[in-house]
N, C-alpha and C positions, 0 to 999 in steps of 0.2 A: 422615548421608545426607538425613535432613531438612531440616536447614541448606544445605547442597550444590545439593538441589533449590528452595529457595527463591532460592536466589542466584541459580539459572541463571533461574529465572524471573520474577526482577527484571531480571535484565539481559537476558530478549528483551523486557520491557515497555517497559526503557527504549531499546534500538535500536527497536522499532518506535514510537515516539514521535520520536526524532530523526529515523527513516527518511520520516515523516510532517512533521515539520516541516519539515525540508529541500525536500521536493516542492512542499510547498505554497507555501513560499517562491517555489522555482523558476518556480512556475506562477504566482505572483502578480507576479513580474518581467516576464513575458511578457505581461500584459496592456495593460501600459500601451504596448506595439508598433504596429505600423499593421496587422500580422498575428495581433495577437496571443490572440485567442481561438481564429485556427487552430493555431496553435503550441502554446498550451497543451493540448489537446484531442491533439494526434497525442503530443505526449510523456507526456500521462499516460496514453494507450492504449499508447505503445510501454514506457513503464514498468511498467505491469499486463501485458503479453505476456511481458516480460521476469521478470519476477517471477514469473509461474505458470510460464516454463519451468525458472527455476532450483528451484523449491519440487518439481518434478516431480523433476528429477535429483536432488536431497538428500532428498526423500521418495520420491512414488511419483504417478502420472499419476493417481490414484484421490482422494489427500489433496491433491493441488491442485485438482483436480474440485471437492474439498468445502468448500475452502478461497474458493472461488470462490465457491461458491454462498453463502456466510455473507456474503461482500461486498455481494452481489446483493440479500440480506434486508436487513442495516442499510441499504443505497441505499435497500431501498425502503418500509422506515421510517422515512426520512430522515436518520439519523444521520450525521454530518458533513456534512449538504446545505449549504454556505452560501447564503443568499437575501439 
């Protein structure tokens, strides 16, 4: 059972990394457009809202809120911020 848990944890990490890379490439692609910064912000916000709603439906609204708080803490700490 422990090996199965490790497999699922690895799979989840890989999926998060793939999703993050995909979103980053989509946002980077928008930056060169005339209205790129606005498009990128709207896309990022829509993705965040959709992810939060999906998370709430798959788990619970409380779990989604806790996950968003962890994300906010990471952003406050500067993790993942491109300078």
